[in-house]
All heavy atoms as TSV, in Angstrom:
chain	resi	resn	atom	element	x	y	z
A	1	MET	N	N	0.818	-1.189	0.000
A	1	MET	CA	C	0.000	0.000	0.000
A	1	MET	C	C	0.863	1.255	0.000
A	1	MET	O	O	0.499	2.241	-0.599
A	1	MET	CB	C	-0.935	-0.009	1.197
A	1	MET	CG	C	-2.018	-1.086	1.142
A	1	MET	SD	S	-3.002	-1.116	-0.370
A	1	MET	CE	C	-3.687	0.506	-0.402
A	2	HIS	N	N	1.993	1.201	0.683
A	2	HIS	CA	C	2.873	2.377	0.674
A	2	HIS	C	C	3.375	2.657	-0.748
A	2	HIS	O	O	3.453	3.805	-1.157
A	2	HIS	CB	C	4.046	2.191	1.629
A	2	HIS	CG	C	3.642	2.185	3.062
A	2	HIS	ND1	N	3.273	3.322	3.733
A	2	HIS	CD2	C	3.524	1.178	3.952
A	2	HIS	CE1	C	2.960	3.021	4.983
A	2	HIS	NE2	N	3.096	1.729	5.135
A	3	LYS	N	N	3.691	1.603	-1.491
A	3	LYS	CA	C	4.121	1.783	-2.880
A	3	LYS	C	C	2.972	2.336	-3.715
A	3	LYS	O	O	3.179	3.154	-4.598
A	3	LYS	CB	C	4.614	0.472	-3.464
A	3	LYS	CG	C	5.932	0.011	-2.903
A	3	LYS	CD	C	6.364	-1.307	-3.534
A	3	LYS	CE	C	7.655	-1.797	-2.931
A	3	LYS	NZ	N	8.064	-3.080	-3.521
A	4	GLY	N	N	1.762	1.876	-3.447
A	4	GLY	CA	C	0.593	2.352	-4.187
A	4	GLY	C	C	0.343	3.830	-3.982
A	4	GLY	O	O	0.013	4.549	-4.914
A	5	THR	N	N	0.525	4.306	-2.753
A	5	THR	CA	C	0.278	5.722	-2.473
A	5	THR	C	C	1.339	6.623	-3.105
A	5	THR	O	O	1.132	7.818	-3.228
A	5	THR	CB	C	0.206	6.006	-0.957
A	5	THR	OG1	O	1.417	5.584	-0.336
A	5	THR	CG2	C	-0.977	5.315	-0.323
A	6	ALA	N	N	2.457	6.036	-3.533
A	6	ALA	CA	C	3.471	6.814	-4.236
A	6	ALA	C	C	3.034	7.105	-5.671
A	6	ALA	O	O	3.522	8.040	-6.290
A	6	ALA	CB	C	4.802	6.072	-4.246
A	7	VAL	N	N	2.087	6.297	-6.186
A	7	VAL	CA	C	1.647	6.433	-7.571
A	7	VAL	C	C	0.217	6.966	-7.664
A	7	VAL	O	O	-0.086	7.803	-8.499
A	7	VAL	CB	C	1.734	5.067	-8.294
A	7	VAL	CG1	C	1.261	5.168	-9.723
A	7	VAL	CG2	C	3.149	4.524	-8.225
A	8	VAL	N	N	-0.650	6.477	-6.793
A	8	VAL	CA	C	-2.073	6.840	-6.806
A	8	VAL	C	C	-2.353	7.677	-5.559
A	8	VAL	O	O	-1.921	7.304	-4.462
A	8	VAL	CB	C	-2.964	5.572	-6.781
A	8	VAL	CG1	C	-4.430	5.923	-6.721
A	8	VAL	CG2	C	-2.668	4.700	-7.990
A	9	PRO	N	N	-3.069	8.787	-5.699
A	9	PRO	CA	C	-3.426	9.559	-4.497
A	9	PRO	C	C	-4.159	8.675	-3.484
A	9	PRO	O	O	-4.920	7.783	-3.858
A	9	PRO	CB	C	-4.346	10.653	-5.040
A	9	PRO	CG	C	-3.980	10.782	-6.475
A	9	PRO	CD	C	-3.577	9.408	-6.915
A	10	GLN	N	N	-3.901	8.899	-2.229
A	10	GLN	CA	C	-4.430	8.036	-1.167
A	10	GLN	C	C	-5.954	7.976	-1.146
A	10	GLN	O	O	-6.528	6.928	-0.889
A	10	GLN	CB	C	-3.914	8.516	0.185
A	10	GLN	CG	C	-4.243	7.588	1.319
A	10	GLN	CD	C	-3.555	8.006	2.598
A	10	GLN	OE1	O	-2.488	8.607	2.571
A	10	GLN	NE2	N	-4.158	7.712	3.715
A	11	GLU	N	N	-6.613	9.075	-1.438
A	11	GLU	CA	C	-8.074	9.124	-1.326
A	11	GLU	C	C	-8.788	8.091	-2.208
A	11	GLU	O	O	-9.668	7.402	-1.732
A	11	GLU	CB	C	-8.586	10.529	-1.615
A	11	GLU	CG	C	-10.036	10.745	-1.278
A	11	GLU	CD	C	-10.360	10.529	0.192
A	11	GLU	OE1	O	-9.525	10.829	1.049
A	11	GLU	OE2	O	-11.475	10.051	0.478
A	12	PRO	N	N	-8.450	7.947	-3.506
A	12	PRO	CA	C	-9.190	6.967	-4.292
A	12	PRO	C	C	-8.592	5.562	-4.241
A	12	PRO	O	O	-9.054	4.668	-4.936
A	12	PRO	CB	C	-9.118	7.523	-5.721
A	12	PRO	CG	C	-7.815	8.213	-5.769
A	12	PRO	CD	C	-7.630	8.789	-4.366
A	13	LEU	N	N	-7.572	5.310	-3.422
A	13	LEU	CA	C	-6.921	4.005	-3.365
A	13	LEU	C	C	-7.705	3.065	-2.466
A	13	LEU	O	O	-8.044	3.408	-1.338
A	13	LEU	CB	C	-5.489	4.179	-2.845
A	13	LEU	CG	C	-4.588	2.961	-2.909
A	13	LEU	CD1	C	-4.385	2.523	-4.355
A	13	LEU	CD2	C	-3.261	3.278	-2.264
A	14	TRP	N	N	-8.008	1.881	-2.989
A	14	TRP	CA	C	-8.766	0.889	-2.230
A	14	TRP	C	C	-7.964	-0.398	-2.109
A	14	TRP	O	O	-7.282	-0.798	-3.036
A	14	TRP	CB	C	-10.071	0.550	-2.950
A	14	TRP	CG	C	-11.095	1.616	-2.853
A	14	TRP	CD1	C	-11.102	2.819	-3.498
A	14	TRP	CD2	C	-12.262	1.597	-2.053
A	14	TRP	NE1	N	-12.204	3.549	-3.162
A	14	TRP	CE2	C	-12.944	2.810	-2.270
A	14	TRP	CE3	C	-12.814	0.676	-1.185
A	14	TRP	CZ2	C	-14.130	3.112	-1.633
A	14	TRP	CZ3	C	-14.001	0.987	-0.560
A	14	TRP	CH2	C	-14.643	2.192	-0.783
A	15	ILE	N	N	-8.102	-1.082	-0.969
A	15	ILE	CA	C	-7.549	-2.420	-0.780
A	15	ILE	C	C	-8.646	-3.394	-1.163
A	15	ILE	O	O	-9.775	-3.266	-0.711
A	15	ILE	CB	C	-7.137	-2.655	0.689
A	15	ILE	CG1	C	-6.067	-1.652	1.103
A	15	ILE	CG2	C	-6.671	-4.074	0.897
A	15	ILE	CD1	C	-5.720	-1.716	2.567
A	16	ASN	N	N	-8.319	-4.371	-2.003
A	16	ASN	CA	C	-9.310	-5.344	-2.443
A	16	ASN	C	C	-9.199	-6.624	-1.613
A	16	ASN	O	O	-8.302	-7.435	-1.833
A	16	ASN	CB	C	-9.120	-5.662	-3.929
A	16	ASN	CG	C	-10.184	-6.593	-4.452
A	16	ASN	OD1	O	-11.051	-7.040	-3.729
A	16	ASN	ND2	N	-10.112	-6.898	-5.722
A	17	PRO	N	N	-10.117	-6.853	-0.658
A	17	PRO	CA	C	-10.044	-8.051	0.173
A	17	PRO	C	C	-10.468	-9.326	-0.548
A	17	PRO	O	O	-10.360	-10.405	-0.005
A	17	PRO	CB	C	-10.992	-7.738	1.329
A	17	PRO	CG	C	-11.966	-6.788	0.755
A	17	PRO	CD	C	-11.199	-5.970	-0.262
A	18	GLU	N	N	-10.956	-9.233	-1.776
A	18	GLU	CA	C	-11.389	-10.406	-2.522
A	18	GLU	C	C	-10.232	-11.203	-3.123
A	18	GLU	O	O	-10.400	-12.333	-3.531
A	18	GLU	CB	C	-12.336	-9.988	-3.660
A	18	GLU	CG	C	-13.721	-9.628	-3.194
A	18	GLU	CD	C	-14.504	-10.822	-2.682
A	18	GLU	OE1	O	-14.358	-11.931	-3.227
A	18	GLU	OE2	O	-15.248	-10.648	-1.725
A	19	CYS	N	N	-9.083	-10.622	-3.203
A	19	CYS	CA	C	-7.961	-11.211	-3.928
A	19	CYS	C	C	-7.475	-12.514	-3.279
A	19	CYS	O	O	-6.641	-12.506	-2.388
A	19	CYS	CB	C	-6.819	-10.207	-4.019
A	19	CYS	SG	S	-5.479	-10.779	-5.055
A	20	GLY	N	N	-8.011	-13.643	-3.724
A	20	GLY	CA	C	-7.550	-14.944	-3.286
A	20	GLY	C	C	-8.082	-15.448	-1.961
A	20	GLY	O	O	-7.772	-16.576	-1.560
A	21	LEU	N	N	-8.865	-14.657	-1.251
A	21	LEU	CA	C	-9.299	-15.087	0.082
A	21	LEU	C	C	-10.397	-16.154	0.044
A	21	LEU	O	O	-10.583	-16.880	1.016
A	21	LEU	CB	C	-9.763	-13.884	0.909
A	21	LEU	CG	C	-8.673	-12.880	1.263
A	21	LEU	CD1	C	-9.247	-11.758	2.101
A	21	LEU	CD2	C	-7.515	-13.544	1.979
A	22	LYS	N	N	-11.111	-16.278	-1.063
A	22	LYS	CA	C	-12.176	-17.284	-1.141
A	22	LYS	C	C	-11.631	-18.706	-1.048
A	22	LYS	O	O	-12.326	-19.614	-0.620
A	22	LYS	CB	C	-12.954	-17.132	-2.451
A	22	LYS	CG	C	-13.815	-15.909	-2.493
A	22	LYS	CD	C	-14.573	-15.855	-3.804
A	22	LYS	CE	C	-15.430	-14.606	-3.861
A	22	LYS	NZ	N	-16.163	-14.506	-5.118
A	23	THR	N	N	-10.390	-18.886	-1.445
A	23	THR	CA	C	-9.807	-20.226	-1.460
A	23	THR	C	C	-9.009	-20.521	-0.193
A	23	THR	O	O	-8.379	-21.567	-0.093
A	23	THR	CB	C	-8.882	-20.389	-2.685
A	23	THR	OG1	O	-7.835	-19.431	-2.597
A	23	THR	CG2	C	-9.655	-20.199	-3.976
A	24	ARG	N	N	-9.022	-19.640	0.770
A	24	ARG	CA	C	-8.244	-19.796	2.005
A	24	ARG	C	C	-9.132	-20.226	3.165
A	24	ARG	O	O	-10.346	-20.018	3.162
A	24	ARG	CB	C	-7.556	-18.477	2.384
A	24	ARG	CG	C	-6.754	-17.857	1.291
A	24	ARG	CD	C	-5.544	-18.693	0.991
A	24	ARG	NE	N	-4.780	-18.064	-0.083
A	24	ARG	CZ	C	-4.006	-18.733	-0.900
A	24	ARG	NH1	N	-3.880	-20.025	-0.797
A	24	ARG	NH2	N	-3.350	-18.104	-1.842
A	25	GLY	N	N	-8.509	-20.787	4.190
A	25	GLY	CA	C	-9.233	-21.134	5.415
A	25	GLY	C	C	-9.437	-19.897	6.266
A	25	GLY	O	O	-8.840	-18.846	6.026
A	26	TRP	N	N	-10.278	-20.032	7.302
A	26	TRP	CA	C	-10.591	-18.879	8.147
A	26	TRP	C	C	-9.380	-18.267	8.830
A	26	TRP	O	O	-9.250	-17.045	8.851
A	26	TRP	CB	C	-11.662	-19.234	9.182
A	26	TRP	CG	C	-13.038	-19.142	8.616
A	26	TRP	CD1	C	-13.891	-20.161	8.348
A	26	TRP	CD2	C	-13.715	-17.947	8.201
A	26	TRP	NE1	N	-15.047	-19.686	7.793
A	26	TRP	CE2	C	-14.973	-18.327	7.694
A	26	TRP	CE3	C	-13.371	-16.601	8.197
A	26	TRP	CZ2	C	-15.885	-17.407	7.200
A	26	TRP	CZ3	C	-14.280	-15.680	7.708
A	26	TRP	CH2	C	-15.525	-16.100	7.222
A	27	PRO	N	N	-8.472	-19.066	9.396
A	27	PRO	CA	C	-7.326	-18.431	10.070
A	27	PRO	C	C	-6.499	-17.556	9.119
A	27	PRO	O	O	-6.112	-16.438	9.470
A	27	PRO	CB	C	-6.499	-19.618	10.569
A	27	PRO	CG	C	-7.494	-20.717	10.724
A	27	PRO	CD	C	-8.482	-20.524	9.602
A	28	GLU	N	N	-6.242	-18.042	7.912
A	28	GLU	CA	C	-5.460	-17.275	6.947
A	28	GLU	C	C	-6.232	-16.043	6.460
A	28	GLU	O	O	-5.671	-14.963	6.293
A	28	GLU	CB	C	-5.104	-18.173	5.759
A	28	GLU	CG	C	-4.058	-17.598	4.863
A	28	GLU	CD	C	-3.604	-18.573	3.793
A	28	GLU	OE1	O	-4.148	-19.684	3.703
A	28	GLU	OE2	O	-2.711	-18.198	3.029
A	29	THR	N	N	-7.536	-16.211	6.261
A	29	THR	CA	C	-8.375	-15.099	5.816
A	29	THR	C	C	-8.441	-14.014	6.881
A	29	THR	O	O	-8.283	-12.820	6.583
A	29	THR	CB	C	-9.792	-15.600	5.483
A	29	THR	OG1	O	-9.692	-16.571	4.442
A	29	THR	CG2	C	-10.698	-14.472	5.046
A	30	GLU	N	N	-8.667	-14.410	8.122
A	30	GLU	CA	C	-8.746	-13.420	9.205
A	30	GLU	C	C	-7.425	-12.684	9.383
A	30	GLU	O	O	-7.412	-11.473	9.594
A	30	GLU	CB	C	-9.149	-14.101	10.507
A	30	GLU	CG	C	-10.607	-14.513	10.512
A	30	GLU	CD	C	-11.003	-15.278	11.752
A	30	GLU	OE1	O	-10.179	-16.041	12.290
A	30	GLU	OE2	O	-12.153	-15.103	12.184
A	31	ALA	N	N	-6.313	-13.397	9.250
A	31	ALA	CA	C	-5.010	-12.753	9.375
A	31	ALA	C	C	-4.800	-11.737	8.246
A	31	ALA	O	O	-4.321	-10.624	8.483
A	31	ALA	CB	C	-3.892	-13.795	9.350
A	32	ALA	N	N	-5.179	-12.104	7.020
A	32	ALA	CA	C	-5.026	-11.187	5.884
A	32	ALA	C	C	-5.894	-9.946	6.060
A	32	ALA	O	O	-5.443	-8.827	5.815
A	32	ALA	CB	C	-5.383	-11.906	4.585
A	33	LEU	N	N	-7.134	-10.133	6.489
A	33	LEU	CA	C	-8.028	-8.989	6.697
A	33	LEU	C	C	-7.519	-8.096	7.826
A	33	LEU	O	O	-7.585	-6.872	7.731
A	33	LEU	CB	C	-9.452	-9.467	6.986
A	33	LEU	CG	C	-10.160	-10.128	5.800
A	33	LEU	CD1	C	-11.487	-10.728	6.244
A	33	LEU	CD2	C	-10.371	-9.134	4.672
A	34	HIS	N	N	-7.000	-8.707	8.875
A	34	HIS	CA	C	-6.431	-7.939	9.987
A	34	HIS	C	C	-5.279	-7.064	9.476
A	34	HIS	O	O	-5.195	-5.881	9.822
A	34	HIS	CB	C	-5.935	-8.884	11.083
A	34	HIS	CG	C	-5.202	-8.202	12.182
A	34	HIS	ND1	N	-5.838	-7.485	13.171
A	34	HIS	CD2	C	-3.880	-8.092	12.437
A	34	HIS	CE1	C	-4.940	-6.972	13.987
A	34	HIS	NE2	N	-3.739	-7.323	13.565
A	35	ASN	N	N	-4.399	-7.641	8.646
A	35	ASN	CA	C	-3.272	-6.884	8.097
A	35	ASN	C	C	-3.751	-5.749	7.199
A	35	ASN	O	O	-3.188	-4.646	7.234
A	35	ASN	CB	C	-2.334	-7.805	7.319
A	35	ASN	CG	C	-1.579	-8.739	8.234
A	35	ASN	OD1	O	-1.380	-8.459	9.406
A	35	ASN	ND2	N	-1.160	-9.873	7.709
A	36	MET	N	N	-4.785	-5.991	6.394
A	36	MET	CA	C	-5.316	-4.950	5.513
A	36	MET	C	C	-5.868	-3.783	6.316
A	36	MET	O	O	-5.632	-2.616	5.994
A	36	MET	CB	C	-6.412	-5.509	4.615
A	36	MET	CG	C	-5.918	-6.402	3.531
A	36	MET	SD	S	-7.306	-6.978	2.539
A	36	MET	CE	C	-6.696	-8.555	2.005
A	37	VAL	N	N	-6.593	-4.081	7.378
A	37	VAL	CA	C	-7.156	-3.031	8.233
A	37	VAL	C	C	-6.035	-2.259	8.929
A	37	VAL	O	O	-6.077	-1.026	9.013
A	37	VAL	CB	C	-8.136	-3.638	9.263
A	37	VAL	CG1	C	-8.524	-2.618	10.321
A	37	VAL	CG2	C	-9.366	-4.167	8.556
A	38	ALA	N	N	-5.008	-2.968	9.388
A	38	ALA	CA	C	-3.891	-2.308	10.071
A	38	ALA	C	C	-3.175	-1.333	9.139
A	38	ALA	O	O	-2.851	-0.214	9.533
A	38	ALA	CB	C	-2.916	-3.356	10.606
A	39	VAL	N	N	-2.934	-1.751	7.891
A	39	VAL	CA	C	-2.261	-0.869	6.933
A	39	VAL	C	C	-3.144	0.327	6.599
A	39	VAL	O	O	-2.657	1.464	6.521
A	39	VAL	CB	C	-1.876	-1.641	5.651
A	39	VAL	CG1	C	-1.425	-0.693	4.557
A	39	VAL	CG2	C	-0.790	-2.646	5.957
A	40	ALA	N	N	-4.441	0.100	6.423
A	40	ALA	CA	C	-5.355	1.208	6.129
A	40	ALA	C	C	-5.338	2.222	7.271
A	40	ALA	O	O	-5.267	3.438	7.031
A	40	ALA	CB	C	-6.770	0.684	5.898
A	41	ARG	N	N	-5.369	1.749	8.499
A	41	ARG	CA	C	-5.321	2.662	9.661
A	41	ARG	C	C	-3.999	3.422	9.702
A	41	ARG	O	O	-3.970	4.618	9.988
A	41	ARG	CB	C	-5.512	1.884	10.956
A	41	ARG	CG	C	-6.936	1.457	11.174
A	41	ARG	CD	C	-7.110	0.781	12.514
A	41	ARG	NE	N	-8.515	0.443	12.697
A	41	ARG	CZ	C	-8.933	-0.650	13.295
A	41	ARG	NH1	N	-8.077	-1.527	13.799
A	41	ARG	NH2	N	-10.214	-0.891	13.417
A	42	GLU	N	N	-2.907	2.717	9.427
A	42	GLU	CA	C	-1.589	3.349	9.436
A	42	GLU	C	C	-1.516	4.468	8.391
A	42	GLU	O	O	-1.023	5.561	8.676
A	42	GLU	CB	C	-0.522	2.295	9.147
A	42	GLU	CG	C	0.886	2.820	9.129
A	42	GLU	CD	C	1.882	1.743	8.761
A	42	GLU	OE1	O	1.693	0.571	9.155
A	42	GLU	OE2	O	2.866	2.066	8.067
A	43	LEU	N	N	-2.020	4.193	7.195
A	43	LEU	CA	C	-2.003	5.208	6.143
A	43	LEU	C	C	-2.895	6.397	6.494
A	43	LEU	O	O	-2.520	7.535	6.243
A	43	LEU	CB	C	-2.431	4.599	4.808
A	43	LEU	CG	C	-1.418	3.662	4.165
A	43	LEU	CD1	C	-2.044	2.956	2.970
A	43	LEU	CD2	C	-0.174	4.415	3.754
A	44	ARG	N	N	-4.061	6.127	7.045
A	44	ARG	CA	C	-4.950	7.229	7.440
A	44	ARG	C	C	-4.291	8.095	8.510
A	44	ARG	O	O	-4.387	9.322	8.459
A	44	ARG	CB	C	-6.265	6.671	7.967
A	44	ARG	CG	C	-7.147	6.147	6.870
A	44	ARG	CD	C	-8.487	5.696	7.434
A	44	ARG	NE	N	-9.192	4.946	6.430
A	44	ARG	CZ	C	-9.671	3.716	6.595
A	44	ARG	NH1	N	-9.522	3.097	7.751
A	44	ARG	NH2	N	-10.296	3.102	5.634
A	45	ASN	N	N	-3.651	7.461	9.492
A	45	ASN	CA	C	-3.027	8.218	10.577
A	45	ASN	C	C	-1.805	8.988	10.108
A	45	ASN	O	O	-1.503	10.050	10.642
A	45	ASN	CB	C	-2.640	7.278	11.717
A	45	ASN	CG	C	-3.842	6.756	12.455
A	45	ASN	OD1	O	-4.894	7.379	12.467
A	45	ASN	ND2	N	-3.702	5.590	13.061
A	46	SER	N	N	-1.115	8.492	9.098
A	46	SER	CA	C	0.097	9.183	8.627
A	46	SER	C	C	-0.250	10.399	7.777
A	46	SER	O	O	0.579	11.288	7.615
A	46	SER	CB	C	0.969	8.232	7.816
A	46	SER	OG	O	0.359	7.896	6.586
A	47	SER	N	N	-1.469	10.449	7.250
A	47	SER	CA	C	-1.845	11.590	6.405
A	47	SER	C	C	-2.460	12.722	7.208
A	47	SER	O	O	-2.753	13.775	6.666
A	47	SER	CB	C	-2.817	11.141	5.314
A	47	SER	OG	O	-4.049	10.769	5.887
A	48	VAL	N	N	-2.666	12.533	8.488
A	48	VAL	CA	C	-3.296	13.554	9.328
A	48	VAL	C	C	-2.269	14.503	9.882
A	48	VAL	O	O	-1.158	14.298	10.022
A	48	VAL	CB	C	-4.102	12.894	10.490
A	48	VAL	CG1	C	-4.647	13.924	11.429
A	48	VAL	CG2	C	-5.175	12.038	9.920
């Protein structure tokens, strides 16, 4: 996401949670979603 914000303005940038998670088990899916939320929060807090 940090690389993405170097190219695309942060406001219209979206994380796509659909990417490959349908084929994963719950523990792996929950961990991936947790990481996505953490990065989104980090980016929001760094722009304030």
